[in-house]
RODO-2510 file (C-alpha; in nm, 4 decimals, decimal comma):
residues 489
     n   res          X          Y          Z
     1     m    -7,9553   -12,5316     5,0014
     2     h    -7,5686   -12,5409     5,0487
     3     s    -7,5846   -12,7523     5,3799
     4     d    -7,2402   -12,7631     5,4092
     5     f    -7,1618   -12,3428     5,4086
     6     k    -7,1199   -12,1906     5,7458
     7     v    -7,0889   -11,8325     5,8014
     8     g    -6,8006   -11,6927     5,9823
     9     s    -6,7413   -11,3478     6,1266
    10     q    -6,4640   -11,2869     5,9259
    11     i    -6,2509   -11,5064     5,6637
    12     t    -6,0013   -11,6676     5,8962
    13     d    -6,3315   -11,8161     6,0549
    14     i    -6,4762   -11,9506     5,7392
    15     p    -6,4286   -12,3408     5,7641
    16     s    -6,3283   -12,5587     5,4945
    17     n    -6,4946   -12,8224     5,3861
    18     r    -6,4581   -13,1587     5,2522
    19     n    -6,4767   -13,0691     4,8775
    20     q    -6,1991   -12,7724     4,9515
    21     r    -5,9760   -13,0389     5,1391
    22     r    -5,9944   -13,2577     4,8498
    23     l    -5,9576   -13,0248     4,5624
    24     a    -5,6124   -12,8594     4,7846
    25     v    -5,4881   -13,2150     4,7851
    26     l    -5,5440   -13,3070     4,4445
    27     l    -5,3432   -12,9483     4,3420
    28     a    -5,0428   -13,0060     4,5920
    29     l    -4,9681   -13,3712     4,4683
    30     f    -5,0326   -13,2242     4,1272
    31     i    -4,7942   -12,9453     4,1157
    32     s    -4,5336   -13,1465     4,3165
    33     a    -4,5198   -13,4340     4,0836
    34     l    -4,5178   -13,2059     3,8104
    35     s    -4,2335   -13,0531     3,9356
    36     v    -4,0472   -13,3344     4,0523
    37     a    -4,0837   -13,5076     3,7377
    38     a    -3,9531   -13,1871     3,5884
    39     l    -3,6251   -13,1766     3,7660
    40     p    -3,4058   -13,4235     3,5729
    41     f    -3,5223   -13,2040     3,2528
    42     g    -3,5323   -12,8948     3,3883
    43     t    -3,2177   -12,7386     3,2313
    44     k    -3,3619   -12,8089     2,8726
    45     i    -3,3565   -12,4829     2,6979
    46     l    -3,7237   -12,4458     2,5258
    47     p    -3,8252   -12,1565     2,2421
    48     s    -3,7973   -11,8274     2,4184
    49     f    -4,1381   -11,6401     2,4406
    50     e    -4,0291   -11,2769     2,5404
    51     p    -4,3961   -11,1415     2,6329
    52     f    -4,4046   -11,4503     2,8663
    53     l    -4,2557   -11,2712     3,1540
    54     p    -4,4470   -10,9667     3,1675
    55     i    -4,7814   -11,0799     3,0995
    56     l    -4,6986   -11,3444     3,4097
    57     i    -4,5740   -11,0727     3,6191
    58     s    -4,8715   -10,8403     3,5412
    59     w    -5,0694   -11,1212     3,6507
    60     f    -4,8763   -11,1811     3,9938
    61     i    -4,9137   -10,7994     4,0768
    62     f    -5,3009   -10,7714     4,0028
    63     g    -5,3141   -11,1003     4,2400
    64     d    -5,1371   -10,9780     4,5020
    65     l    -5,2675   -10,6011     4,5158
    66     l    -5,6236   -10,7673     4,4796
    67     t    -5,5672   -11,0237     4,7279
    68     a    -5,4310   -10,7571     4,9726
    69     f    -5,7162   -10,5153     4,9080
    70     i    -5,9669   -10,8093     5,0121
    71     l    -5,7836   -10,8954     5,3542
    72     f    -5,7426   -10,5340     5,4231
    73     s    -6,1250   -10,4710     5,4086
    74     q    -6,1870   -10,8083     5,6340
    75     f    -5,8901   -10,6366     5,8964
    76     r    -6,1074   -10,2735     5,8257
    77     a    -6,4618   -10,4912     5,9168
    78     s    -6,3401   -10,6935     6,1870
    79     g    -6,0354   -10,5162     6,3589
    80     v    -5,8386   -10,8461     6,3673
    81     p    -5,4574   -10,7439     6,4002
    82     s    -5,3314   -11,0627     6,2208
    83     l    -5,5408   -10,9625     5,8799
    84     l    -5,3190   -10,6249     5,8956
    85     v    -4,9861   -10,8458     5,8709
    86     i    -5,1205   -11,0413     5,5679
    87     s    -5,2660   -10,7905     5,3684
    88     c    -4,9734   -10,6039     5,4290
    89     t    -4,7634   -10,8755     5,3074
    90     y    -4,9332   -10,9275     5,0072
    91     l    -4,9159   -10,5669     4,9394
    92     y    -4,5507   -10,5778     4,9743
    93     i    -4,5036   -10,9037     4,7460
    94     g    -4,6847   -10,6927     4,5073
    95     i    -4,4584   -10,3793     4,5032
    96     i    -4,1398   -10,6119     4,5156
    97     t    -4,2859   -10,7799     4,1927
    98     a    -4,3637   -10,4790     4,0316
    99     l    -4,0109   -10,3671     4,1061
   100     h    -3,8605   -10,7055     3,9815
   101     i    -4,0292   -10,6745     3,6479
   102     l    -3,9142   -10,3069     3,5688
   103     t    -3,5755   -10,4038     3,7279
   104     f    -3,5371   -10,7378     3,4992
   105     p    -3,2806   -10,7186     3,2122
   106     g    -3,4156   -10,7073     2,8748
   107     v    -3,7813   -10,6676     2,9643
   108     f    -3,8054   -10,2600     2,9534
   109     s    -3,4493   -10,2046     2,8830
   110     e    -3,1227   -10,3790     2,8221
   111     e    -3,0014   -10,3358     3,1933
   112     g    -3,3326   -10,3089     3,3399
   113     m    -3,4933    -9,9674     3,4854
   114     l    -3,4926    -9,7475     3,7990
   115     g    -3,1145    -9,7570     3,8183
   116     a    -3,0816   -10,1434     3,8249
   117     n    -2,7853   -10,3427     3,7798
   118     n    -2,7332   -10,7085     3,6308
   119     q    -2,7907   -10,8224     4,0209
   120     s    -3,1119   -10,6106     4,0776
   121     a    -3,3817   -10,8515     3,9749
   122     g    -3,1894   -11,1391     4,1437
   123     w    -3,2225   -11,0010     4,4711
   124     l    -3,5760   -10,8802     4,4388
   125     w    -3,6941   -11,2148     4,3537
   126     i    -3,5127   -11,3387     4,6574
   127     f    -3,7132   -11,0683     4,8614
   128     w    -4,0015   -11,1907     4,6669
   129     h    -3,9741   -11,5635     4,7893
   130     g    -3,8521   -11,4643     5,1384
   131     g    -4,0832   -11,2189     5,1942
   132     f    -4,4361   -11,3917     5,1319
   133     p    -4,3276   -11,6808     5,4090
   134     a    -4,1666   -11,4032     5,6219
   135     g    -4,4800   -11,2079     5,6392
   136     i    -4,6941   -11,5163     5,7114
   137     l    -4,4364   -11,6291     6,0054
   138     i    -4,5162   -11,2343     6,1455
   139     y    -4,9041   -11,3300     6,0792
   140     l    -4,8955   -11,6589     6,3103
   141     y    -4,7142   -11,4740     6,5666
   142     v    -4,9064   -11,1623     6,5624
   143     g    -5,2403   -11,4027     6,5416
   144     i    -5,0983   -11,6111     6,8657
   145     r    -5,0149   -11,3142     7,0536
   146     y    -5,2889   -11,0266     6,9828
   147     p    -5,5873   -11,2551     6,8879
   148     q    -5,8596   -10,9742     7,0381
   149     p    -5,9786   -10,7471     6,7714
   150     l    -5,9466   -10,3793     6,8095
   151     e    -6,2387   -10,2285     6,9054
   152     s    -6,2424    -9,8776     6,7688
   153     k    -6,2320    -9,7381     6,4411
   154     k    -5,9475    -9,4667     6,5898
   155     d    -5,7161    -9,8119     6,6693
   156     i    -5,7823    -9,9430     6,3278
   157     s    -5,6838    -9,6353     6,1384
   158     f    -5,4069    -9,5918     6,3457
   159     y    -5,2666    -9,9316     6,2986
   160     t    -5,3606    -9,9369     5,9015
   161     a    -5,1349    -9,6461     5,8773
   162     i    -4,8443    -9,7931     6,1103
   163     g    -4,8707   -10,1092     5,8790
   164     l    -4,8720    -9,9229     5,5291
   165     f    -4,5828    -9,7272     5,6342
   166     l    -4,3663   -10,0116     5,7509
   167     t    -4,4804   -10,2231     5,4214
   168     f    -4,3747    -9,9343     5,2123
   169     l    -4,0417    -9,8731     5,3941
   170     s    -3,9748   -10,2397     5,3439
   171     a    -3,9979   -10,2045     4,9999
   172     f    -3,7983    -9,8995     4,9486
   173     l    -3,5390   -10,0755     5,1885
   174     s    -3,5589   -10,3997     4,9701
   175     f    -3,5249   -10,1676     4,6578
   176     e    -3,2222    -9,9986     4,7458
   177     f    -3,0469   -10,2900     4,8648
   178     a    -3,1202   -10,4493     4,5398
   179     t    -2,9904   -10,1486     4,3230
   180     d    -2,7363    -9,9820     4,5497
   181     g    -2,6488   -10,2668     4,8061
   182     a    -2,6009   -10,5312     4,5621
   183     d    -2,2456   -10,4554     4,4388
   184     h    -2,1391   -10,5164     4,7983
   185     m    -2,3026   -10,8595     4,7749
   186     p    -2,1909   -11,1780     4,6436
   187     r    -2,3015   -11,2218     4,2359
   188     i    -2,6127   -11,4255     4,2359
   189     i    -2,6536   -11,4228     3,8183
   190     d    -2,4163   -11,4896     3,6189
   191     v    -2,4364   -11,4687     3,2401
   192     g    -2,8020   -11,5048     3,2933
   193     s    -2,7630   -11,8287     3,5066
   194     y    -2,9138   -11,8686     3,8503
   195     r    -2,6779   -12,1554     3,9430
   196     s    -2,5314   -11,8906     4,2232
   197     i    -2,8258   -11,8774     4,4303
   198     l    -2,8199   -12,2688     4,4692
   199     d    -2,4270   -12,2809     4,5345
   200     l    -2,4304   -11,9707     4,7855
   201     g    -2,7214   -12,1661     4,9836
   202     i    -2,9558   -11,8892     4,9044
   203     g    -3,1808   -12,1293     4,7558
   204     p    -3,2095   -12,3946     4,9893
   205     v    -3,2808   -12,1405     5,2527
   206     l    -3,5730   -12,0039     5,0988
   207     g    -3,7096   -12,3517     5,0303
   208     g    -3,6619   -12,4473     5,3575
   209     l    -3,8249   -12,1239     5,4673
   210     n    -4,1270   -12,1775     5,2971
   211     l    -4,1663   -12,5505     5,3843
   212     l    -4,1396   -12,4674     5,7435
   213     v    -4,3823   -12,1920     5,7307
   214     m    -4,6534   -12,4262     5,5663
   215     a    -4,5494   -12,6825     5,8487
   216     l    -4,6432   -12,4113     6,0663
   217     v    -4,9601   -12,2926     5,8909
   218     l    -5,1010   -12,6676     5,8908
   219     l    -4,9507   -12,7407     6,2437
   220     r    -5,1467   -12,4194     6,3875
   221     f    -5,4678   -12,4338     6,1546
   222     r    -5,4392   -12,8075     6,0225
   223     t    -5,6869   -12,7421     5,7099
   224     r    -6,0084   -12,6252     5,9160
   225     s    -6,0037   -12,2790     5,7675
   226     v    -6,0010   -12,2084     5,3982
   227     l    -5,7980   -11,9326     5,4009
   228     h    -5,5170   -12,0886     5,5781
   229     l    -5,5600   -12,3939     5,3438
   230     w    -5,4636   -12,2258     5,0532
   231     i    -5,2240   -12,0225     5,2470
   232     a    -5,0682   -12,3706     5,2916
   233     i    -5,0983   -12,4434     4,9040
   234     a    -4,9216   -12,1319     4,8068
   235     l    -4,6281   -12,1544     5,0326
   236     l    -4,5862   -12,5244     4,8897
   237     a    -4,6112   -12,3622     4,5270
   238     l    -4,3478   -12,1061     4,6343
   239     f    -4,1240   -12,3418     4,7643
   240     l    -4,1454   -12,5348     4,4237
   241     d    -4,1129   -12,2652     4,2036
   242     t    -3,7880   -12,1661     4,4132
   243     l    -3,6982   -12,5545     4,3653
   244     l    -3,7283   -12,5674     4,0216
   245     t    -3,5804   -12,1893     3,9311
   246     v    -3,2388   -12,2743     4,0897
   247     f    -3,2444   -12,6399     3,9354
   248     a    -3,3173   -12,5213     3,5985
   249     g    -3,0460   -12,2674     3,6320
   250     t    -3,1571   -12,0227     3,3291
   251     r    -3,4414   -11,8673     3,1726
   252     y    -3,6543   -12,0140     2,9121
   253     s    -3,5719   -12,3463     3,0232
   254     l    -3,8354   -12,6475     3,1116
   255     g    -3,7764   -12,5649     3,5077
   256     w    -3,7693   -12,1917     3,4624
   257     y    -4,1122   -12,2080     3,2816
   258     l    -4,2656   -12,4675     3,5389
   259     a    -4,1144   -12,2702     3,8094
   260     r    -4,3400   -11,9349     3,6460
   261     v    -4,6552   -12,1846     3,6321
   262     n    -4,5869   -12,2587     4,0327
   263     s    -4,5559   -11,8581     4,0832
   264     v    -4,9076   -11,8144     3,9346
   265     i    -5,0301   -12,0820     4,1538
   266     s    -4,8787   -11,9017     4,4550
   267     a    -5,0119   -11,5824     4,3754
   268     t    -5,3689   -11,6556     4,3063
   269     v    -5,4748   -11,9395     4,5050
   270     v    -5,5821   -11,7199     4,8128
   271     l    -5,7313   -11,4861     4,5781
   272     c    -5,9234   -11,7514     4,3894
   273     s    -6,0463   -11,8967     4,7365
   274     a    -6,1823   -11,5260     4,8884
   275     v    -6,3613   -11,4855     4,5432
   276     s    -6,5009   -11,7921     4,5736
   277     e    -6,6257   -11,7575     4,9287
   278     v    -6,7530   -11,4015     4,8419
   279     n    -6,9540   -11,5719     4,5554
   280     r    -7,0868   -11,8591     4,7909
   281     l    -7,1851   -11,5952     5,0603
   282     f    -7,3471   -11,3894     4,7682
   283     i    -7,5656   -11,7122     4,6718
   284     r    -7,6452   -11,7859     5,0058
   285     l    -7,7530   -11,4151     5,1076
   286     s    -7,9667   -11,4046     4,7837
   287     d    -8,1327   -11,7313     4,8355
   288     q    -8,1677   -11,5767     5,2409
   289     h    -8,3023   -11,2642     5,0905
   290     k    -8,5602   -11,4743     4,8801
   291     q    -8,6898   -11,6836     5,1917
   292     l    -8,6956   -11,3003     5,3569
   293     l    -8,9083   -11,1464     5,0893
   294     e    -9,1449   -11,4495     5,0935
   295     s    -9,1845   -11,4563     5,4588
   296     g    -9,2230   -11,0947     5,4654
   297     r    -9,4981   -11,1430     5,1853
   298     k    -9,6170   -11,4292     5,3956
   299     l    -9,6341   -11,2028     5,7121
   300     e    -9,8117   -10,9338     5,5504
   301     k   -10,0793   -11,1680     5,4304
   302     a   -10,1244   -11,3112     5,7558
   303     n   -10,1457   -10,9574     5,9202
   304     e   -10,3857   -10,8561     5,6318
   305     e   -10,6300   -11,1847     5,7411
   306     l   -10,5386   -11,1285     6,1277
   307     l   -10,6753   -10,7657     6,0533
   308     r   -10,9690   -10,8673     5,8401
   309     l   -11,0892   -11,1533     6,1035
   310     s   -11,0542   -10,9162     6,4019
   311     s   -11,2577   -10,6867     6,2222
   312     l   -11,5076   -10,9467     6,1497
   313     d   -11,7726   -11,1091     6,3607
   314     g   -11,6945   -11,4697     6,3592
   315     l   -12,0464   -11,6338     6,3228
   316     t   -12,2017   -11,3797     6,0502
   317     e   -11,8825   -11,2964     5,8675
   318     i   -11,9789   -10,9500     5,8574
   319     p   -11,7566   -10,6390     6,0449
   320     n   -11,8150   -10,6770     6,4193
   321     r   -11,9124   -10,4106     6,7151
   322     r   -11,5229   -10,2932     6,7269
   323     r   -11,5190   -10,2097     6,3590
   324     l   -11,8439   -10,0218     6,3534
   325     d   -11,7250    -9,7939     6,6438
   326     e   -11,3933    -9,7564     6,4441
   327     i   -11,6086    -9,6165     6,1430
   328     i   -11,8569    -9,4109     6,3187
   329     s   -11,5609    -9,2451     6,5455
   330     w   -11,4060    -9,1796     6,2030
   331     e   -11,7166    -9,0465     6,0483
   332     l   -11,7940    -8,8288     6,3460
   333     v   -11,4248    -8,6657     6,4189
   334     f   -11,4549    -8,3605     6,2261
   335     p   -11,8313    -8,2452     6,1932
   336     e   -11,7226    -7,9433     6,0136
   337     e   -11,5974    -8,1350     5,7048
   338     r   -11,8845    -8,3476     5,6809
   339     q   -12,0869    -8,1815     5,4258
   340     t   -12,3450    -8,5030     5,4108
   341     p   -12,5881    -8,6392     5,6403
   342     l   -12,4991    -8,9148     5,8540
   343     s   -12,7397    -9,2317     5,9622
   344     l   -12,7100    -9,5026     6,2012
   345     l   -12,9491    -9,7689     6,1994
   346     i   -12,9878   -10,0175     6,4933
   347     l   -13,1730   -10,3473     6,3939
   348     d   -13,3360   -10,6021     6,6372
   349     v   -13,4440   -10,9740     6,5507
   350     d   -13,7723   -10,9870     6,7006
   351     c   -13,8508   -11,2436     6,9947
   352     f   -13,5213   -11,4205     6,9503
   353     k   -13,4588   -11,5615     7,2607
   354     a   -13,8139   -11,7304     7,1809
   355     y   -13,6654   -11,8471     6,8893
   356     n   -13,3544   -11,9762     7,0379
   357     d   -13,5561   -12,1331     7,3407
   358     h   -13,7875   -12,3386     7,0378
   359     y   -13,5301   -12,4117     6,7738
   360     g   -13,2147   -12,4130     6,9647
   361     h   -12,8812   -12,2372     6,9474
   362     l   -12,7433   -12,3464     6,6082
   363     g   -13,0850   -12,3053     6,4321
   364     g   -13,0914   -11,9353     6,5924
   365     d   -12,7168   -11,9025     6,4682
   366     h   -12,8528   -12,0095     6,1184
   367     v   -13,0904   -11,7305     6,1133
   368     l   -12,8539   -11,4538     6,2094
   369     k   -12,6510   -11,5754     5,9465
   370     k   -12,9290   -11,5064     5,7008
   371     i   -13,0309   -11,2078     5,8278
   372     a   -12,6874   -11,0361     5,8177
   373     r   -12,6506   -11,1967     5,4209
   374     t   -12,9542   -11,0089     5,3655
   375     i   -12,8757   -10,6536     5,5522
   376     s   -12,5258   -10,6463     5,3731
   377     a   -12,7105   -10,7079     5,0267
   378     e   -12,9693   -10,4497     5,0763
   379     v   -12,7439   -10,1780     5,1782
   380     k   -12,4721   -10,2672     4,9353
   381     p   -12,6507   -10,0141     4,6665
   382     y   -12,6201    -9,7057     4,8763
   383     f   -12,2678    -9,7816     5,0092
   384     g   -12,3944    -9,8761     5,3100
   385     f   -12,1954   -10,0146     5,6159
   386     a   -12,3438   -10,2892     5,8057
   387     a   -12,2133   -10,4760     6,1096
   388     r   -12,3068   -10,6954     6,3635
   389     y   -12,3826   -10,4966     6,7115
   390     g   -12,4349   -10,7523     6,9395
   391     g   -12,6374   -11,0832     7,0217
   392     e   -12,9249   -11,0535     6,7890
   393     e   -12,8910   -10,6614     6,7083
   394     f   -12,7111   -10,5141     6,3822
   395     a   -12,6417   -10,1895     6,2826
   396     v   -12,6121    -9,9957     5,9419
   397     l   -12,4452    -9,6823     5,8668
   398     l   -12,5246    -9,4847     5,5859
   399     s   -12,4014    -9,1381     5,4061
   400     g   -12,6055    -8,8622     5,1874
   401     l   -12,9573    -8,9946     5,2839
   402     d   -13,1873    -8,7641     5,4950
   403     v   -13,4397    -8,8988     5,7211
   404     q   -13,6775    -8,9966     5,4649
   405     g   -13,3907    -9,1862     5,2320
   406     t   -13,3021    -9,3760     5,5606
   407     f   -13,6518    -9,4908     5,5893
   408     a   -13,6818    -9,6129     5,2671
   409     v   -13,3646    -9,8238     5,2807
   410     a   -13,4625    -9,9471     5,6719
   411     e   -13,7979   -10,0441     5,4884
   412     r   -13,6230   -10,2502     5,2405
   413     i   -13,4082   -10,4354     5,4734
   414     r   -13,7320   -10,4915     5,6989
   415     t   -13,9518   -10,6167     5,4079
   416     a   -13,6380   -10,8044     5,2791
   417     v   -13,6014   -10,9896     5,5848
   418     e   -13,9827   -11,0553     5,6204
   419     r   -13,9580   -11,2341     5,2627
   420     l   -13,6919   -11,5028     5,3602
   421     e   -13,9943   -11,6674     5,5595
   422     i   -13,8219   -11,8307     5,8417
   423     m   -14,0674   -11,9742     6,0410
   424     h   -14,0985   -11,8510     6,3970
   425     a   -14,3643   -12,0279     6,6284
   426     g   -14,2955   -11,8001     6,9065
   427     s   -14,3297   -11,4963     6,6945
   428     a   -14,6140   -11,2131     6,7702
   429     s   -14,5538   -11,1079     6,4054
   430     g   -14,7375   -11,3874     6,1584
   431     g   -14,5523   -11,6908     6,2764
   432     k   -14,2274   -11,5820     6,1152
   433     v   -13,8762   -11,4135     6,1776
   434     t   -13,8980   -11,0460     6,1466
   435     i   -13,7134   -10,7338     6,2702
   436     s   -13,7432   -10,4261     6,4271
   437     i   -13,5407   -10,0935     6,3020
   438     g   -13,4880    -9,7576     6,4731
   439     g   -13,2462    -9,4979     6,3622
   440     h   -13,1490    -9,1420     6,3870
   441     c   -13,0154    -8,9018     6,0854
   442     l   -12,7478    -8,6330     6,1567
   443     a   -12,7636    -8,3268     5,9836
   444     p   -12,4652    -8,2056     5,7365
   445     f   -12,1943    -8,0939     5,9668
   446     q   -12,4332    -8,1495     6,2836
   447     g   -12,1993    -8,2193     6,5757
   448     v   -12,2436    -8,5101     6,8033
   449     d   -12,0451    -8,7698     7,0072
   450     q   -12,0789    -9,1532     6,9001
   451     d   -12,2411    -9,2442     7,2419
   452     e   -12,5058    -8,9505     7,1912
   453     l   -12,5922    -9,0880     6,7944
   454     i   -12,6155    -9,4458     6,9344
   455     y   -12,8566    -9,3419     7,2097
   456     l   -13,0519    -9,1332     6,9694
   457     a   -13,0941    -9,4402     6,7249
   458     d   -13,1227    -9,6887     7,0245
   459     q   -13,4302    -9,4670     7,1639
   460     c   -13,5815    -9,5019     6,8086
   461     l   -13,5505    -9,8890     6,8107
   462     y   -13,7419    -9,9043     7,1709
   463     e   -14,0303    -9,7069     7,0003
   464     a   -14,0626    -9,9402     6,7133
   465     k   -14,0782   -10,2326     6,9568
   466     d   -14,2970   -10,0538     7,1804
   467     a   -14,5036    -9,9840     6,8616
   468     g   -14,5805   -10,3612     6,7855
   469     r   -14,2450   -10,4776     6,6071
   470     n   -14,1680   -10,5462     6,2722
   471     c   -14,1441   -10,1814     6,2006
   472     c   -13,9212    -9,8844     6,1458
   473     i   -13,8954    -9,5613     6,3183
   474     i   -13,6367    -9,2856     6,2012
   475     k   -13,6026    -8,9559     6,3387
   476     g   -13,3918    -8,6832     6,2216
   477     w   -13,3063    -8,4111     5,9542
   478     s   -13,4873    -8,3661     5,6499
   479     r   -13,3817    -8,2304     5,3436
   480     e   -13,7434    -8,0876     5,2210
   481     s   -13,7924    -7,9607     5,5857
   482     g   -13,4565    -7,8674     5,6796
   483     g   -13,5526    -7,9250     5,9982
   484     m   -13,5771    -8,2456     6,2519
   485     r   -13,8721    -8,4957     6,1509
   486     s   -13,9693    -8,8409     6,2568
   487     v   -14,1091    -9,1027     6,0153
   488     g   -14,2383    -9,4393     6,1387
   489     s   -14,4199    -9,7600     5,9906
***
């Protein structure tokens, strides 16, 4: 399960893996080889395709603005100042690219829109290709100078406002220079040719700046981080874009078309890497969510099993004394709401110590298990609750039966145990295992506490033993007389 995936606290911390580094190297070699190979043929004019530039620029704008949004979201989440810088860099490039296409001659109008002249689009192209490496340079500086994240939301909001203000101000001043200030600067486009950009030294400066910043990124971060790995590729692609553009010298040439391809790569590699990391993170979170759900189901099942085991007697596997106390307490807590009689039986295996002495404790355990199963089976038709009370004693809780009905159930249990025909050499009751039962029946709405009910049933059990064992004595409320009655066998 994605063994090479590691999680960082923010996008700058996500480490690159071997496959990503291999892909980056292959892409860098491919675009470099293709661009260098095309240089001798860069001036060759190809068929013009008028929608080509608007389509590509639209993609540039989309890619830059979406990348800015993703990186800005990372800044809002982490508070790392350098992330604000790089998100503002992409925002600036997105704005400049949009202004570049709007002012480009022959796209939306003959001279370009927004009061542009025939030099405006060229200068905006320069700000585009110089603004990105300049922004990355500032990003590197801020990362070194201010490595600690902002701690408060107030600070994050404050610096966000400053960053957005400076970005839009920079874009506005760049546009003003490209439109109104270009008249006072040397001409960089002459009859559709970009050769002056090379002759004036602007092209080499832009290319050198992109290469320099790329080297600084690699020197600072090497290829350890996914973000910085692809920023380096974006800078390389922008350098090759500049190289092909200035050497091609004119629109719709082979070099110009390939330069636009490099522009696409420069504008989208960071976006693609961010989306890829989000997708990989989603896959990992999905896997972990499934594991969490499975762990939750296993834990719930284990808790249910633990609860069941904590309520069961380990030997007989019927409810234990703890569970019996809970049920009795619940039945007695609101006597004014109990509209039916409630009976408690306490059952004791006759002469059980003598059985253990004669047959051993393993034999005694076997007897207790058989008696427990028998009691549970006999009270089940009456929705009774059977539990091991302790040692050789058991208890049964019955609802809805008066003293006569309770006695009938008690007799049913006693005779069922007797019919098991378990040999007992030390028994005074015919040489087989028997039980004595005492019980008490509470009238509807009768209020007693748990200890008192157990005491009343226990007293009846003592009477049954004193009467010779293997018998039942039940006392309590009778439906026929409406009062107290004693029934015994």
